[in-house]
A tleap script that builds the chain and sets N, CA, C and O, in Angstrom:
source leaprc.protein.ff14SB
mol = sequence {
  NMET SER GLU PHE GLU GLY GLU VAL VAL ILE
  VAL THR GLY SER SER ALA GLY ILE GLY LYS
  ASP ALA ALA LEU GLU PHE GLY LYS GLN GLY
  ALA SER VAL VAL ILE HIE GLY GLN ASN LYS
  GLU ARG LEU ASN GLU VAL VAL ALA GLU LEU
  LYS ILE ASN GLY VAL ASP ASP SER ARG ILE
  LEU ALA VAL VAL GLY SER MET GLU ASP ASP
  THR THR PRO LYS LYS ILE ILE SER GLU THR
  ILE ASN LYS PHE GLY LYS ILE ASP VAL LEU
  VAL ILE PHE ILE LEU PHE LYS HIE ILE ILE
  TYR CYS VAL CASN
}
set mol.1.N position { 101.563 98.496 89.634 }
set mol.1.CA position { 102.210 99.432 90.541 }
set mol.1.C position { 103.673 99.055 90.697 }
set mol.1.O position { 103.997 97.888 90.916 }
set mol.2.N position { 104.562 100.043 90.583 }
set mol.2.CA position { 105.984 99.805 90.725 }
set mol.2.C position { 106.351 99.585 92.186 }
set mol.2.O position { 105.619 99.980 93.093 }
set mol.3.N position { 107.483 98.957 92.394 }
set mol.3.CA position { 107.914 98.576 93.738 }
set mol.3.C position { 108.036 99.755 94.697 }
set mol.3.O position { 107.723 99.612 95.879 }
set mol.4.N position { 108.480 100.911 94.221 }
set mol.4.CA position { 108.692 102.062 95.095 }
set mol.4.C position { 107.682 103.181 94.867 }
set mol.4.O position { 107.918 104.320 95.271 }
set mol.5.N position { 106.577 102.873 94.233 }
set mol.5.CA position { 105.516 103.850 93.976 }
set mol.5.C position { 105.085 104.497 95.288 }
set mol.5.O position { 104.714 103.806 96.237 }
set mol.6.N position { 105.137 105.828 95.336 }
set mol.6.CA position { 104.700 106.545 96.531 }
set mol.6.C position { 105.738 106.667 97.624 }
set mol.6.O position { 105.495 107.339 98.627 }
set mol.7.N position { 106.877 106.041 97.460 }
set mol.7.CA position { 107.938 106.113 98.457 }
set mol.7.C position { 108.815 107.336 98.193 }
set mol.7.O position { 108.921 107.798 97.057 }
set mol.8.N position { 109.436 107.851 99.238 }
set mol.8.CA position { 110.376 108.964 99.123 }
set mol.8.C position { 111.765 108.426 99.444 }
set mol.8.O position { 112.011 107.910 100.534 }
set mol.9.N position { 112.668 108.556 98.476 }
set mol.9.CA position { 114.003 107.994 98.594 }
set mol.9.C position { 115.043 109.106 98.494 }
set mol.9.O position { 115.060 109.866 97.526 }
set mol.10.N position { 115.911 109.194 99.504 }
set mol.10.CA position { 117.057 110.094 99.465 }
set mol.10.C position { 118.262 109.283 99.019 }
set mol.10.O position { 118.543 108.224 99.579 }
set mol.11.N position { 118.978 109.778 98.008 }
set mol.11.CA position { 120.213 109.138 97.555 }
set mol.11.C position { 121.316 110.187 97.623 }
set mol.11.O position { 121.378 111.082 96.780 }
set mol.12.N position { 122.186 110.077 98.625 }
set mol.12.CA position { 123.290 111.023 98.716 }
set mol.12.C position { 124.388 110.598 97.749 }
set mol.12.O position { 124.500 109.423 97.399 }
set mol.13.N position { 125.190 111.558 97.326 }
set mol.13.CA position { 126.255 111.247 96.370 }
set mol.13.C position { 125.704 110.774 95.044 }
set mol.13.O position { 126.266 109.874 94.420 }
set mol.14.N position { 124.600 111.378 94.606 }
set mol.14.CA position { 123.909 110.872 93.415 }
set mol.14.C position { 124.128 111.729 92.169 }
set mol.14.O position { 123.344 111.662 91.222 }
set mol.15.N position { 125.191 112.533 92.169 }
set mol.15.CA position { 125.465 113.331 90.979 }
set mol.15.C position { 126.319 112.575 89.959 }
set mol.15.O position { 126.543 113.063 88.851 }
set mol.16.N position { 126.797 111.377 90.335 }
set mol.16.CA position { 127.627 110.574 89.424 }
set mol.16.C position { 127.690 109.130 89.928 }
set mol.16.O position { 127.313 108.828 91.060 }
set mol.17.N position { 128.172 108.264 89.063 }
set mol.17.CA position { 128.466 106.878 89.451 }
set mol.17.C position { 127.285 106.076 89.931 }
set mol.17.O position { 126.166 106.230 89.441 }
set mol.18.N position { 127.550 105.207 90.907 }
set mol.18.CA position { 126.521 104.285 91.401 }
set mol.18.C position { 125.378 105.038 92.086 }
set mol.18.O position { 124.230 104.596 92.034 }
set mol.19.N position { 125.679 106.163 92.722 }
set mol.19.CA position { 124.619 106.960 93.332 }
set mol.19.C position { 123.649 107.497 92.300 }
set mol.19.O position { 122.435 107.473 92.503 }
set mol.20.N position { 124.191 107.982 91.188 }
set mol.20.CA position { 123.354 108.465 90.091 }
set mol.20.C position { 122.510 107.322 89.536 }
set mol.20.O position { 121.307 107.478 89.329 }
set mol.21.N position { 123.140 106.176 89.295 }
set mol.21.CA position { 122.419 105.015 88.764 }
set mol.21.C position { 121.291 104.599 89.707 }
set mol.21.O position { 120.194 104.263 89.261 }
set mol.22.N position { 121.567 104.624 91.012 }
set mol.22.CA position { 120.544 104.246 91.994 }
set mol.22.C position { 119.377 105.232 91.961 }
set mol.22.O position { 118.216 104.823 91.981 }
set mol.23.N position { 119.684 106.527 91.911 }
set mol.23.CA position { 118.626 107.540 91.874 }
set mol.23.C position { 117.755 107.371 90.633 }
set mol.23.O position { 116.529 107.450 90.715 }
set mol.24.N position { 118.386 107.139 89.489 }
set mol.24.CA position { 117.629 106.936 88.253 }
set mol.24.C position { 116.730 105.707 88.357 }
set mol.24.O position { 115.581 105.739 87.914 }
set mol.25.N position { 117.243 104.632 88.937 }
set mol.25.CA position { 116.447 103.409 89.060 }
set mol.25.C position { 115.282 103.597 90.032 }
set mol.25.O position { 114.167 103.160 89.748 }
set mol.26.N position { 115.526 104.238 91.169 }
set mol.26.CA position { 114.422 104.506 92.103 }
set mol.26.C position { 113.343 105.341 91.420 }
set mol.26.O position { 112.153 105.088 91.603 }
set mol.27.N position { 113.755 106.335 90.632 }
set mol.27.CA position { 112.783 107.146 89.900 }
set mol.27.C position { 111.976 106.318 88.929 }
set mol.27.O position { 110.759 106.479 88.837 }
set mol.28.N position { 112.640 105.429 88.199 }
set mol.28.CA position { 111.947 104.551 87.243 }
set mol.28.C position { 110.952 103.637 87.956 }
set mol.28.O position { 109.927 103.258 87.391 }
set mol.29.N position { 111.268 103.289 89.207 }
set mol.29.CA position { 110.411 102.388 89.982 }
set mol.29.C position { 109.288 103.119 90.715 }
set mol.29.O position { 108.577 102.519 91.522 }
set mol.30.N position { 109.126 104.424 90.433 }
set mol.30.CA position { 107.986 105.153 90.968 }
set mol.30.C position { 108.242 105.990 92.204 }
set mol.30.O position { 107.322 106.630 92.714 }
set mol.31.N position { 109.470 106.001 92.698 }
set mol.31.CA position { 109.763 106.772 93.907 }
set mol.31.C position { 109.879 108.257 93.604 }
set mol.31.O position { 110.221 108.652 92.489 }
set mol.32.N position { 109.591 109.069 94.605 }
set mol.32.CA position { 110.010 110.466 94.604 }
set mol.32.C position { 111.462 110.428 95.039 }
set mol.32.O position { 111.807 109.746 96.005 }
set mol.33.N position { 112.321 111.162 94.328 }
set mol.33.CA position { 113.756 111.019 94.518 }
set mol.33.C position { 114.383 112.330 94.968 }
set mol.33.O position { 114.182 113.378 94.355 }
set mol.34.N position { 115.146 112.246 96.054 }
set mol.34.CA position { 115.949 113.369 96.520 }
set mol.34.C position { 117.387 113.049 96.146 }
set mol.34.O position { 117.972 112.087 96.643 }
set mol.35.N position { 117.950 113.874 95.260 }
set mol.35.CA position { 119.331 113.662 94.847 }
set mol.35.C position { 120.216 114.701 95.526 }
set mol.35.O position { 119.780 115.813 95.825 }
set mol.36.N position { 121.457 114.320 95.760 }
set mol.36.CA position { 122.388 115.183 96.476 }
set mol.36.C position { 123.769 115.069 95.866 }
set mol.36.O position { 124.175 113.999 95.411 }
set mol.37.N position { 124.483 116.173 95.859 }
set mol.37.CA position { 125.872 116.182 95.428 }
set mol.37.C position { 126.466 117.562 95.628 }
set mol.37.O position { 125.772 118.499 96.024 }
set mol.38.N position { 127.749 117.679 95.351 }
set mol.38.CA position { 128.436 118.953 95.537 }
set mol.38.C position { 128.443 119.810 94.275 }
set mol.38.O position { 128.692 121.014 94.344 }
set mol.39.N position { 128.172 119.203 93.128 }
set mol.39.CA position { 128.279 119.899 91.851 }
set mol.39.C position { 126.881 120.149 91.283 }
set mol.39.O position { 126.194 119.217 90.864 }
set mol.40.N position { 126.471 121.423 91.276 }
set mol.40.CA position { 125.117 121.775 90.832 }
set mol.40.C position { 124.863 121.380 89.383 }
set mol.40.O position { 123.776 120.904 89.055 }
set mol.41.N position { 125.854 121.572 88.508 }
set mol.41.CA position { 125.676 121.244 87.093 }
set mol.41.C position { 125.431 119.747 86.899 }
set mol.41.O position { 124.561 119.347 86.125 }
set mol.42.N position { 126.206 118.926 87.607 }
set mol.42.CA position { 125.995 117.468 87.485 }
set mol.42.C position { 124.644 117.053 88.057 }
set mol.42.O position { 123.989 116.161 87.517 }
set mol.43.N position { 124.224 117.695 89.149 }
set mol.43.CA position { 122.889 117.404 89.684 }
set mol.43.C position { 121.811 117.785 88.681 }
set mol.43.O position { 120.828 117.062 88.518 }
set mol.44.N position { 121.992 118.919 88.009 }
set mol.44.CA position { 121.023 119.321 86.987 }
set mol.44.C position { 120.961 118.303 85.853 }
set mol.44.O position { 119.891 118.075 85.288 }
set mol.45.N position { 122.096 117.690 85.513 }
set mol.45.CA position { 122.109 116.640 84.489 }
set mol.45.C position { 121.316 115.424 84.956 }
set mol.45.O position { 120.601 114.805 84.168 }
set mol.46.N position { 121.443 115.083 86.240 }
set mol.46.CA position { 120.681 113.943 86.787 }
set mol.46.C position { 119.190 114.273 86.775 }
set mol.46.O position { 118.368 113.421 86.439 }
set mol.47.N position { 118.845 115.491 87.135 }
set mol.47.CA position { 117.439 115.920 87.073 }
set mol.47.C position { 116.909 115.747 85.649 }
set mol.47.O position { 115.815 115.219 85.451 }
set mol.48.N position { 117.678 116.186 84.671 }
set mol.48.CA position { 117.260 116.052 83.266 }
set mol.48.C position { 117.075 114.589 82.887 }
set mol.48.O position { 116.117 114.249 82.192 }
set mol.49.N position { 117.979 113.718 83.333 }
set mol.49.CA position { 117.848 112.284 83.027 }
set mol.49.C position { 116.621 111.685 83.701 }
set mol.49.O position { 115.929 110.857 83.109 }
set mol.50.N position { 116.348 112.100 84.941 }
set mol.50.CA position { 115.143 111.619 85.617 }
set mol.50.C position { 113.900 111.993 84.811 }
set mol.50.O position { 112.998 111.176 84.627 }
set mol.51.N position { 113.865 113.237 84.335 }
set mol.51.CA position { 112.714 113.691 83.548 }
set mol.51.C position { 112.596 112.918 82.241 }
set mol.51.O position { 111.490 112.561 81.836 }
set mol.52.N position { 113.716 112.654 81.577 }
set mol.52.CA position { 113.704 111.856 80.343 }
set mol.52.C position { 113.116 110.479 80.617 }
set mol.52.O position { 112.445 109.900 79.762 }
set mol.53.N position { 113.373 109.954 81.821 }
set mol.53.CA position { 112.872 108.635 82.205 }
set mol.53.C position { 111.450 108.689 82.763 }
set mol.53.O position { 110.957 107.702 83.309 }
set mol.54.N position { 110.792 109.841 82.627 }
set mol.54.CA position { 109.389 109.923 83.005 }
set mol.54.C position { 109.103 110.359 84.427 }
set mol.54.O position { 107.960 110.275 84.876 }
set mol.55.N position { 110.108 110.821 85.141 }
set mol.55.CA position { 109.889 111.278 86.512 }
set mol.55.C position { 109.486 112.750 86.461 }
set mol.55.O position { 110.223 113.586 85.939 }
set mol.56.N position { 108.319 113.057 87.003 }
set mol.56.CA position { 107.786 114.407 86.999 }
set mol.56.C position { 108.554 115.297 87.984 }
set mol.56.O position { 109.080 114.820 88.988 }
set mol.57.N position { 108.608 116.598 87.678 }
set mol.57.CA position { 109.252 117.574 88.574 }
set mol.57.C position { 108.760 117.458 90.013 }
set mol.57.O position { 109.526 117.650 90.958 }
set mol.58.N position { 107.504 117.149 90.170 }
set mol.58.CA position { 106.920 117.072 91.511 }
set mol.58.C position { 107.517 115.931 92.335 }
set mol.58.O position { 107.341 115.890 93.552 }
set mol.59.N position { 108.222 115.006 91.680 }
set mol.59.CA position { 108.829 113.857 92.367 }
set mol.59.C position { 110.355 113.965 92.460 }
set mol.59.O position { 111.029 112.981 92.761 }
set mol.60.N position { 110.903 115.168 92.199 }
set mol.60.CA position { 112.352 115.352 92.212 }
set mol.60.C position { 112.722 116.519 93.121 }
set mol.60.O position { 112.115 117.588 93.061 }
set mol.61.N position { 113.723 116.295 93.959 }
set mol.61.CA position { 114.322 117.355 94.768 }
set mol.61.C position { 115.832 117.199 94.674 }
set mol.61.O position { 116.365 116.123 94.943 }
set mol.62.N position { 116.526 118.270 94.293 }
set mol.62.CA position { 117.987 118.265 94.220 }
set mol.62.C position { 118.533 119.168 95.316 }
set mol.62.O position { 118.104 120.313 95.459 }
set mol.63.N position { 119.486 118.646 96.092 }
set mol.63.CA position { 120.095 119.404 97.179 }
set mol.63.C position { 121.606 119.421 96.969 }
set mol.63.O position { 122.245 118.372 96.878 }
set mol.64.N position { 122.168 120.628 96.895 }
set mol.64.CA position { 123.605 120.798 96.690 }
set mol.64.C position { 124.268 121.048 98.040 }
set mol.64.O position { 123.777 121.831 98.854 }
set mol.65.N position { 125.392 120.369 98.261 }
set mol.65.CA position { 126.145 120.634 99.481 }
set mol.65.C position { 127.153 119.548 99.773 }
set mol.65.O position { 127.027 118.414 99.311 }
set mol.66.N position { 128.154 119.916 100.547 }
set mol.66.CA position { 129.177 118.968 100.979 }
set mol.66.C position { 128.759 118.326 102.296 }
set mol.66.O position { 128.299 119.016 103.206 }
set mol.67.N position { 128.914 117.028 102.399 }
set mol.67.CA position { 128.582 116.344 103.644 }
set mol.67.C position { 129.609 116.653 104.738 }
set mol.67.O position { 129.397 116.299 105.898 }
set mol.68.N position { 130.705 117.301 104.385 }
set mol.68.CA position { 131.660 117.749 105.393 }
set mol.68.C position { 131.139 118.988 106.128 }
set mol.68.O position { 131.636 119.344 107.196 }
set mol.69.N position { 130.139 119.631 105.545 }
set mol.69.CA position { 129.473 120.769 106.175 }
set mol.69.C position { 128.328 120.208 107.024 }
set mol.69.O position { 127.429 119.542 106.511 }
set mol.70.N position { 128.377 120.484 108.314 }
set mol.70.CA position { 127.371 119.934 109.232 }
set mol.70.C position { 125.942 120.309 108.881 }
set mol.70.O position { 125.009 119.622 109.295 }
set mol.71.N position { 125.750 121.381 108.130 }
set mol.71.CA position { 124.385 121.800 107.809 }
set mol.71.C position { 123.775 121.009 106.651 }
set mol.71.O position { 122.555 120.992 106.491 }
set mol.72.N position { 124.612 120.355 105.845 }
set mol.72.CA position { 124.083 119.674 104.653 }
set mol.72.C position { 123.143 118.516 104.988 }
set mol.72.O position { 122.048 118.457 104.427 }
set mol.73.N position { 123.521 117.585 105.883 }
set mol.73.CA position { 122.558 116.509 106.195 }
set mol.73.C position { 121.231 117.043 106.732 }
set mol.73.O position { 120.163 116.539 106.384 }
set mol.74.N position { 121.310 118.059 107.574 }
set mol.74.CA position { 120.085 118.662 108.112 }
set mol.74.C position { 119.265 119.305 106.994 }
set mol.74.O position { 118.037 119.220 106.986 }
set mol.75.N position { 119.957 119.950 106.050 }
set mol.75.CA position { 119.294 120.591 104.909 }
set mol.75.C position { 118.589 119.543 104.042 }
set mol.75.O position { 117.455 119.750 103.610 }
set mol.76.N position { 119.260 118.429 103.792 }
set mol.76.CA position { 118.656 117.360 102.985 }
set mol.76.C position { 117.375 116.859 103.646 }
set mol.76.O position { 116.339 116.717 102.997 }
set mol.77.N position { 117.463 116.596 104.940 }
set mol.77.CA position { 116.308 116.067 105.662 }
set mol.77.C position { 115.182 117.090 105.711 }
set mol.77.O position { 114.032 116.756 105.428 }
set mol.78.N position { 115.498 118.332 106.068 }
set mol.78.CA position { 114.427 119.327 106.210 }
set mol.78.C position { 113.776 119.648 104.870 }
set mol.78.O position { 112.554 119.783 104.805 }
set mol.79.N position { 114.559 119.772 103.797 }
set mol.79.CA position { 113.969 120.049 102.483 }
set mol.79.C position { 113.130 118.874 101.991 }
set mol.79.O position { 112.114 119.067 101.323 }
set mol.80.N position { 113.558 117.654 102.323 }
set mol.80.CA position { 112.782 116.464 101.951 }
set mol.80.C position { 111.438 116.457 102.665 }
set mol.80.O position { 110.396 116.247 102.045 }
set mol.81.N position { 111.469 116.686 103.964 }
set mol.81.CA position { 110.226 116.706 104.748 }
set mol.81.C position { 109.321 117.843 104.280 }
set mol.81.O position { 108.107 117.669 104.176 }
set mol.82.N position { 109.911 119.008 103.999 }
set mol.82.CA position { 109.105 120.146 103.530 }
set mol.82.C position { 108.414 119.853 102.210 }
set mol.82.O position { 107.260 120.235 102.017 }
set mol.83.N position { 109.114 119.173 101.293 }
set mol.83.CA position { 108.520 118.909 99.969 }
set mol.83.C position { 107.622 117.681 99.963 }
set mol.83.O position { 106.536 117.709 99.384 }
set mol.84.N position { 108.067 116.599 100.605 }
set mol.84.CA position { 107.348 115.323 100.484 }
set mol.84.C position { 106.636 114.867 101.758 }
set mol.84.O position { 105.777 113.986 101.704 }
set mol.85.N position { 106.983 115.453 102.894 }
set mol.85.CA position { 106.300 115.103 104.141 }
set mol.85.C position { 106.783 113.853 104.822 }
set mol.85.O position { 106.282 113.498 105.889 }
set mol.86.N position { 107.764 113.163 104.223 }
set mol.86.CA position { 108.242 111.919 104.833 }
set mol.86.C position { 109.540 111.486 104.163 }
set mol.86.O position { 109.936 112.018 103.126 }
set mol.87.N position { 110.185 110.510 104.780 }
set mol.87.CA position { 111.351 109.838 104.211 }
set mol.87.C position { 111.132 108.348 104.402 }
set mol.87.O position { 110.911 107.888 105.523 }
set mol.88.N position { 111.194 107.586 103.308 }
set mol.88.CA position { 111.015 106.137 103.409 }
set mol.88.C position { 112.331 105.379 103.312 }
set mol.88.O position { 112.526 104.376 103.998 }
set mol.89.N position { 113.234 105.856 102.460 }
set mol.89.CA position { 114.490 105.152 102.215 }
set mol.89.C position { 115.613 106.177 102.171 }
set mol.89.O position { 115.471 107.244 101.574 }
set mol.90.N position { 116.735 105.842 102.810 }
set mol.90.CA position { 117.935 106.667 102.754 }
set mol.90.C position { 119.086 105.802 102.266 }
set mol.90.O position { 119.428 104.798 102.890 }
set mol.91.N position { 119.680 106.200 101.144 }
set mol.91.CA position { 120.808 105.467 100.561 }
set mol.91.C position { 122.004 106.412 100.564 }
set mol.91.O position { 121.929 107.509 100.009 }
set mol.92.N position { 123.096 105.999 101.178 }
set mol.92.CA position { 124.268 106.857 101.317 }
set mol.92.C position { 125.394 106.338 100.435 }
set mol.92.O position { 125.908 105.240 100.648 }
set mol.93.N position { 125.772 107.141 99.441 }
set mol.93.CA position { 126.887 106.829 98.553 }
set mol.93.C position { 127.937 107.921 98.666 }
set mol.93.O position { 128.246 108.605 97.690 }
set mol.94.N position { 128.478 108.078 99.860 }
set mol.94.CA position { 129.534 109.064 100.082 }
set mol.94.C position { 130.535 108.479 101.067 }
set mol.94.O position { 130.231 107.545 101.809 }
set mol.95.N position { 131.712 109.036 101.059 }
set mol.95.CA position { 132.706 108.707 102.072 }
set mol.95.C position { 132.686 109.827 103.096 }
set mol.95.O position { 132.681 111.004 102.737 }
set mol.96.N position { 132.673 109.467 104.361 }
set mol.96.CA position { 132.657 110.497 105.389 }
set mol.96.C position { 133.377 109.999 106.619 }
set mol.96.O position { 133.481 108.796 106.856 }
set mol.97.N position { 133.873 110.944 107.401 }
set mol.97.CA position { 134.566 110.603 108.636 }
set mol.97.C position { 133.571 110.137 109.684 }
set mol.97.O position { 133.708 109.050 110.245 }
set mol.98.N position { 132.577 110.960 109.944 }
set mol.98.CA position { 131.525 110.582 110.880 }
set mol.98.C position { 130.330 111.500 110.708 }
set mol.98.O position { 130.444 112.724 110.773 }
set mol.99.N position { 129.229 110.902 110.495 }
set mol.99.CA position { 127.971 111.635 110.437 }
set mol.99.C position { 126.944 110.783 111.169 }
set mol.99.O position { 126.680 109.644 110.783 }
set mol.100.N position { 126.383 111.328 112.196 }
set mol.100.CA position { 125.372 110.591 112.946 }
set mol.100.C position { 124.134 111.467 113.046 }
set mol.100.O position { 124.146 112.497 113.720 }
set mol.101.N position { 123.086 111.064 112.387 }
set mol.101.CA position { 121.802 111.743 112.445 }
set mol.101.C position { 120.727 110.681 112.582 }
set mol.101.O position { 120.847 109.572 112.061 }
set mol.102.N position { 119.713 111.035 113.270 }
set mol.102.CA position { 118.602 110.106 113.460 }
set mol.102.C position { 117.385 110.664 112.743 }
set mol.102.O position { 117.028 111.830 112.909 }
set mol.103.N position { 116.759 109.822 111.950 }
set mol.103.CA position { 115.524 110.188 111.276 }
set mol.103.C position { 114.431 109.280 111.796 }
set mol.103.O position { 114.572 108.057 111.777 }
set mol.104.N position { 113.342 109.871 112.261 }
set mol.104.CA position { 112.239 109.004 112.704 }
set mol.104.C position { 110.985 109.326 111.968 }
set mol.104.O position { 109.952 108.701 112.206 }
savepdb mol mol.pdb
quit
């Protein structure tokens, strides 16, 4: 059993760079992965890479949006809960002025 088997991991800013690398690694380790970014095409590329690495569609959720838009964090959380029923890990790879949300 992989370290993150059965876990649900949100990785914001995962359409490129270290966020993308983290999302790919969590997927390889058995997690269901929620990826986020502002560029739909780059997110689709990450989805394709996850699938190449053996991550099934049922374990992938891509959410497009800017974290400067107050609705995006709420959208990420609600879509994650709707698809997977829980959130186990939240990894934030974005720069922001202030975002305060509580997940329980």
